[in-house]
C-alpha positions as CSV (number, residue, x, y, z in Angstrom):
1,X,15.5,40.3,28.7
2,X,12.7,42.6,30.1
3,X,11.7,45.5,28.1
4,X,10.4,47.7,31.1
5,X,7.8,49.8,29.1
6,X,5.7,46.7,28.8
7,X,5.1,44.6,31.7
8,X,3.0,41.9,29.8
9,X,4.8,38.6,28.8
10,X,5.4,38.8,25.1
11,X,6.0,35.2,23.3
12,X,8.4,37.0,20.7
13,X,9.8,40.2,19.6
14,X,10.7,40.4,15.9
15,X,12.5,43.6,15.0
16,X,11.8,45.3,11.8
17,X,13.2,43.7,8.8
18,X,16.2,45.7,7.5
19,X,16.1,46.7,4.0
20,X,18.6,44.5,1.8
21,X,19.9,47.6,0.3
22,X,21.6,48.7,3.6
23,X,25.1,47.1,3.7
24,X,25.8,44.9,6.7
25,X,28.9,45.5,8.6
26,X,30.4,44.7,12.2
27,X,29.0,46.5,15.0
28,X,31.5,48.7,16.7
29,X,31.1,48.9,20.6
30,X,33.3,51.1,22.9
31,X,33.2,50.0,26.4
32,X,33.8,52.8,29.1
33,X,35.0,51.9,32.7
34,X,37.0,53.6,35.4
35,X,39.6,50.8,35.8
36,X,39.8,47.1,36.4
37,X,39.5,46.5,39.9
38,X,38.1,43.2,41.0
39,X,34.4,44.2,41.3
40,X,31.3,42.8,39.9
41,X,30.7,45.6,37.2
42,X,34.2,45.2,36.1
43,X,34.0,41.3,35.9
44,X,30.9,41.5,34.2
45,X,32.2,43.9,31.5
46,X,35.0,41.7,30.7
47,X,32.6,38.7,30.3
48,X,30.2,40.4,27.8
49,X,33.1,41.8,25.9
50,X,34.1,38.2,25.3
51,X,30.6,37.3,24.3
52,X,30.6,40.5,22.0
53,X,33.6,39.2,20.2
54,X,32.0,35.9,19.8
55,X,29.1,37.6,18.1
56,X,31.6,39.5,15.7
57,X,31.7,43.0,17.1
58,X,34.6,45.0,17.0
59,X,35.2,45.7,20.8
60,X,37.4,48.4,22.3
61,X,37.9,49.2,26.1
62,X,38.7,52.7,27.4
63,X,39.5,53.2,30.8
64,X,40.3,56.2,33.3
65,X,43.5,54.3,34.3
66,X,44.7,50.7,33.2
67,X,45.1,49.4,36.7
68,X,43.4,46.7,38.8
69,X,43.4,43.0,39.5
70,X,41.7,42.1,36.4
71,X,44.0,43.8,34.0
72,X,45.4,40.5,32.7
73,X,41.8,39.2,32.0
74,X,41.3,41.6,29.0
75,X,40.1,39.4,26.2
76,X,42.6,39.1,23.5
77,X,41.9,41.3,20.6
78,X,40.3,44.0,22.6
79,X,42.2,47.2,22.1
80,X,42.7,49.4,25.2
81,X,42.7,53.1,25.4
82,X,44.2,54.5,28.9
83,X,43.0,58.0,29.5
84,X,45.5,58.3,32.3
85,X,42.8,60.5,34.3
86,X,42.8,60.7,38.2
87,X,39.2,61.8,38.1
88,X,36.1,61.1,36.2
89,X,35.5,64.7,35.3
90,X,39.0,65.1,33.7
91,X,38.0,62.1,31.3
92,X,35.2,63.8,29.7
93,X,37.1,65.9,27.2
94,X,39.6,63.1,25.9
95,X,36.8,60.7,25.7
96,X,34.8,63.1,23.6
97,X,37.8,63.6,21.4
98,X,38.2,59.8,21.0
99,X,34.5,59.3,20.1
100,X,34.7,62.0,17.5
101,X,37.8,60.7,15.8
102,X,36.7,57.0,15.9
103,X,32.9,57.3,16.0
104,X,31.9,53.8,17.3
105,X,28.5,52.7,16.8
106,X,27.8,52.3,20.6
107,X,29.4,53.7,23.8
108,X,28.6,51.4,26.5
109,X,29.2,53.0,29.7
110,X,29.0,51.6,33.4
111,X,28.4,52.8,36.9
112,X,27.1,56.0,38.0
113,X,29.5,59.1,37.4
114,X,31.1,57.1,34.3
115,X,27.5,56.9,32.8
116,X,27.2,60.9,33.4
117,X,30.7,61.5,32.1
118,X,30.2,59.1,29.1
119,X,26.9,60.8,28.1
120,X,28.5,64.4,28.3
121,X,31.4,63.2,26.2
122,X,29.2,61.9,23.6
123,X,27.3,65.3,23.6
124,X,30.5,67.2,23.1
125,X,31.8,65.0,20.4
126,X,28.8,65.5,18.3
127,X,29.1,62.2,16.9
128,X,26.3,60.0,15.8
129,X,27.3,57.3,18.4
130,X,24.4,55.7,20.5
131,X,24.9,56.1,24.2
132,X,24.0,53.0,26.4
133,X,24.3,53.0,30.2
134,X,24.5,50.3,32.6
135,X,23.1,51.0,36.1
136,X,24.6,48.5,38.5
137,X,23.7,50.4,41.6
138,X,20.3,51.7,43.2
139,X,19.9,55.3,42.9
140,X,18.0,55.4,46.2
141,X,20.8,54.5,48.8
142,X,22.3,55.5,52.1
143,X,23.9,58.7,51.1
144,X,25.4,59.2,54.5
145,X,27.5,56.0,53.9
146,X,28.4,56.3,50.3
147,X,29.1,60.0,50.2
148,X,26.9,63.2,49.1
149,X,28.3,62.9,45.5
150,X,25.8,60.1,44.7
151,X,22.9,62.4,45.5
152,X,23.8,64.1,42.0
153,X,23.3,60.9,40.0
154,X,19.7,60.9,39.7
155,X,19.2,64.7,39.0
156,X,21.9,64.3,36.3
157,X,20.4,61.5,34.8
158,X,17.1,63.7,34.4
159,X,19.1,66.3,32.8
160,X,20.8,63.9,30.4
161,X,17.9,61.8,29.7
162,X,17.3,63.0,26.1
163,X,20.9,62.1,25.4
164,X,20.7,58.6,26.5
165,X,19.6,56.1,23.8
166,X,19.2,53.2,26.2
167,X,19.6,52.4,29.8
168,X,20.2,48.8,31.0
169,X,19.3,47.9,34.5
170,X,20.5,44.8,36.3
171,X,17.4,44.3,37.8
172,X,13.7,45.2,37.7
173,X,14.1,47.5,40.8
174,X,16.7,49.5,39.3
175,X,14.7,49.6,36.1
176,X,11.7,51.3,38.0
177,X,14.4,53.8,39.7
178,X,15.7,54.9,36.2
179,X,12.2,55.8,35.2
180,X,10.7,57.2,38.4
181,X,13.9,59.0,39.9
182,X,16.3,59.1,36.8
183,X,13.7,60.6,34.6
184,X,14.5,58.3,31.6
185,X,11.7,57.2,29.4
186,X,10.3,53.7,29.9
187,X,10.6,52.9,26.4
188,X,14.6,53.2,26.7
189,X,15.0,51.4,29.9
190,X,15.7,47.5,29.7
191,X,16.3,44.9,32.4
192,X,19.0,42.6,31.5
193,X,20.1,40.4,34.5
194,X,24.0,40.1,34.9
195,X,25.6,36.8,33.4
196,X,26.5,34.5,36.1
197,X,26.6,30.9,34.5
198,X,29.3,30.6,31.8
199,X,30.0,27.4,29.8
200,X,33.0,26.9,31.9
201,X,31.2,27.5,35.3
202,X,31.3,23.8,36.4
203,X,34.9,23.3,35.6
204,X,35.9,26.6,37.3
205,X,33.9,25.7,40.5
206,X,35.6,22.3,40.4
207,X,39.1,23.5,40.6
208,X,41.1,22.9,44.0
209,X,41.4,25.5,46.5
210,X,43.6,25.2,49.6
211,X,42.6,26.6,53.1
212,X,43.3,24.6,56.5
213,X,39.4,25.2,57.5
214,X,38.4,23.3,54.4
215,X,40.7,20.7,55.5
216,X,39.9,20.2,59.1
217,X,36.0,20.5,58.9
218,X,35.7,20.5,62.6
219,X,33.2,23.5,62.3
220,X,31.0,25.2,59.7
221,X,32.8,27.4,57.1
222,X,31.2,30.6,56.1
223,X,32.3,32.5,53.1
224,X,31.7,36.0,51.7
225,X,33.1,38.0,48.7
226,X,33.1,41.7,48.5
227,X,34.9,45.0,47.8
228,X,35.9,46.1,51.3
229,X,33.8,49.3,51.0
230,X,31.0,51.1,52.8
231,X,28.5,49.9,50.4
232,X,29.2,46.1,51.3
233,X,29.2,47.0,55.0
234,X,31.8,44.5,56.3
235,X,31.5,46.0,59.8
236,X,28.0,44.8,60.0
237,X,29.3,41.1,59.1
238,X,32.2,41.2,61.6
239,X,29.9,42.3,64.5
240,X,27.5,39.6,63.5
241,X,30.2,37.1,63.4
242,X,31.3,38.3,67.0
243,X,27.7,37.9,68.3
244,X,27.3,34.6,66.7
245,X,30.6,33.3,68.4
246,X,29.4,34.9,71.8
247,X,26.3,32.7,71.6
248,X,28.2,29.6,71.1
249,X,28.6,29.4,67.3
250,X,31.7,27.5,66.2
251,X,31.5,28.6,62.5
252,X,34.3,30.7,60.8
253,X,34.3,33.1,58.1
254,X,36.5,33.5,55.1
255,X,36.6,37.0,53.5
256,X,37.4,37.2,49.7
257,X,38.3,40.6,48.3
258,X,40.1,43.7,49.1
259,X,39.5,47.6,49.3
260,X,39.8,50.7,51.3
261,X,38.2,49.3,54.5
262,X,40.4,46.3,54.9
263,X,42.7,47.9,57.7
264,X,39.7,49.0,59.7
265,X,38.0,45.7,59.1
266,X,41.1,43.7,60.5
267,X,41.5,46.4,63.4
268,X,37.6,45.5,64.4
269,X,38.3,42.0,64.1
270,X,41.2,42.4,66.7
271,X,39.1,44.6,68.8
272,X,36.3,41.9,69.3
273,X,38.9,39.2,69.9
274,X,37.6,37.0,67.0
275,X,40.8,36.5,65.0
276,X,40.6,32.7,65.0
277,X,37.0,33.2,63.5
278,X,37.7,35.3,60.5
279,X,40.3,35.1,57.7
280,X,40.8,37.8,55.2
281,X,42.1,35.9,52.1
282,X,42.2,38.8,49.8
283,X,41.0,39.1,46.0
284,X,40.7,35.8,44.4
285,X,40.4,35.7,40.6
286,X,38.2,32.6,40.6
287,X,36.2,32.5,43.8
288,X,33.9,29.7,42.8
289,X,35.8,26.8,44.5
290,X,35.8,29.0,47.5
291,X,31.8,29.1,47.4
292,X,31.6,25.4,46.4
293,X,33.6,24.4,49.6
294,X,31.8,26.6,52.1
295,X,28.9,25.7,54.1
296,X,27.1,29.1,53.8
297,X,27.8,32.3,51.5
298,X,26.9,35.5,53.4
299,X,26.2,39.0,51.7
300,X,25.9,41.8,54.3
301,X,25.7,44.9,51.7
302,X,23.8,47.9,52.4
303,X,22.5,48.0,48.8
304,X,23.1,45.9,45.7
305,X,21.7,46.3,42.2
306,X,22.2,42.5,41.3
307,X,24.4,40.6,43.4
308,X,26.9,38.5,41.3
309,X,28.6,36.6,44.0
310,X,25.3,35.7,45.5
311,X,24.0,34.1,42.4
312,X,27.5,32.4,41.9
313,X,27.5,30.8,45.2
314,X,24.0,29.5,44.4
315,X,25.2,28.0,41.1
316,X,27.7,26.1,43.4
317,X,24.9,24.7,45.2
318,X,26.0,26.7,48.3
319,X,23.3,27.9,50.8
320,X,23.0,31.6,51.1
321,X,22.2,34.5,53.7
322,X,21.7,37.9,52.3
323,X,20.7,41.3,53.5
324,X,17.6,42.4,52.0
325,X,19.4,45.5,50.8
326,X,17.4,46.4,47.6
327,X,16.5,45.0,44.6
328,X,19.1,42.3,43.3
329,X,19.1,39.9,46.3
330,X,15.4,39.8,46.7
331,X,15.0,39.2,43.1
332,X,17.5,36.5,42.9
333,X,16.1,34.7,46.1
334,X,12.5,35.2,45.0
335,X,11.5,36.9,48.3
336,X,13.1,34.2,50.3
337,X,12.3,31.0,48.5
338,X,16.0,30.3,47.5
339,X,17.8,31.7,50.5
340,X,17.4,33.7,53.9
341,X,16.9,37.4,53.7
342,X,17.7,39.7,56.9
343,X,17.5,43.4,57.5
344,X,20.6,45.4,56.4
345,X,22.8,46.8,59.0
346,X,21.5,44.6,61.7
347,X,24.3,42.5,63.3
348,X,21.8,40.7,65.7
349,X,19.5,39.7,62.8
350,X,22.6,38.5,60.7
351,X,23.9,36.5,63.9
352,X,20.7,34.7,64.4
353,X,20.6,33.6,60.8
354,X,24.0,32.4,61.3
355,X,22.9,30.5,64.4
356,X,20.4,28.5,62.0
357,X,23.1,27.4,59.6
358,X,22.2,23.7,60.1
359,X,18.6,24.5,59.5
360,X,19.2,26.4,56.4
361,X,21.4,23.8,54.9
362,X,18.3,21.3,55.6
363,X,15.8,23.6,54.1
364,X,17.5,24.7,50.7
365,X,18.6,22.0,48.4
366,X,21.5,22.6,46.4
367,X,19.8,21.3,43.0
368,X,17.3,23.9,43.4
369,X,19.7,26.6,44.1
370,X,21.7,25.5,41.0
371,X,18.5,25.6,38.9
372,X,17.8,29.1,39.8
373,X,21.2,30.3,39.2
374,X,21.1,28.7,35.7
375,X,18.6,31.3,34.6
376,X,21.5,33.9,34.6
377,X,23.4,32.6,31.7
378,X,25.8,34.5,29.6
379,X,24.1,33.7,26.5
380,X,20.8,35.3,27.8
381,X,22.7,38.2,28.8
382,X,24.6,38.9,25.6
383,X,21.7,38.0,23.4
384,X,19.8,40.7,25.2
385,X,22.5,43.3,24.9
386,X,22.7,42.4,21.1
387,X,18.8,42.9,20.7
388,X,19.2,46.5,22.2
389,X,22.1,47.4,20.0
390,X,20.2,46.2,16.9
391,X,17.3,48.5,17.8
392,X,19.7,51.5,17.8
393,X,22.1,50.5,14.9
394,X,19.9,49.3,12.0
395,X,22.6,48.1,9.8
396,X,23.4,45.0,12.1
397,X,21.5,41.7,11.8
398,X,18.5,41.3,13.8
399,X,17.0,38.2,15.0
400,X,13.7,37.2,16.6
401,X,14.3,36.2,20.2
402,X,12.2,35.0,23.0
403,X,11.8,37.6,25.9
């Protein structure tokens, strides 16, 4: 964990000793999400909830709607509250009512508008609950692509900053934006990288996966995993594949994931006559075997806060090409030390990188990629969250940890 307000490397942080007269009790955490679609933020929340349970926290999940590909992955023992709301603003009052009636120690909110709604709900509830927001996306992004409503996120953070007790940023770049654009005090902002490598990572990566292109091996196989939404920019990747094939490239692309742009993406593939080069295989609960069996992983996003799939591919030893689309990929790849970075929204630049697939495979060694990904462990992530929580709720056990 990095404490953003102090850029110096500290050897240890030792929290204040809790007086023995204060009774120790289990920390009660309420996690707030929109739904359980198969996105990175949702997968991350399910993972840290499991780790919170392992740390003997009481964990409850509240969602706008109980739907999505990940519903069956809710950890056993986690109670779920389905608000049955169609819009985020409709959830503010019922969420406030739930907070007032149940008084959790921590309200852990996720993703842009839900962070705002959750903070407003806590204010309305008048409860002593501490609000911890997680910012997964950049505040500075292409609003012409993602919608004008995202322009309101940073101004709303500035208004609500006094009521936000802690803000988790998934990269250093996001942390800087929360301070400079969101107006949140530096002392409240913490960088905690997403959890990527879990104890069962190798077991999951080693599972079998069936696809004809993995069997034939007559040409390179590229893979990507994304929500088919504007932020992930599947159009640039498809057009890059078309240029790559026109230049004589023989590689083929597997697209893992689904979303609102799937139909238009498939139409574009047909228009460009590259149906034999791209296969949309849909959502995959375990993408790791797909990554491990591919020659290259490709990320085409317009912006990313972190880039979980990118780090997962590296953990499988798979070479990666990514757009230099903000904070996460550049930090994960250490500015190009562990993979190739290309400009976002540039099909020609991405196609040129695909043309260099053989060179990229020779240049980046699997062992180095795995070692880099191993820095993003679930233990480091959950320990860092626990440290933030223990600062906010003094009745919990606090340990000295290295940061």
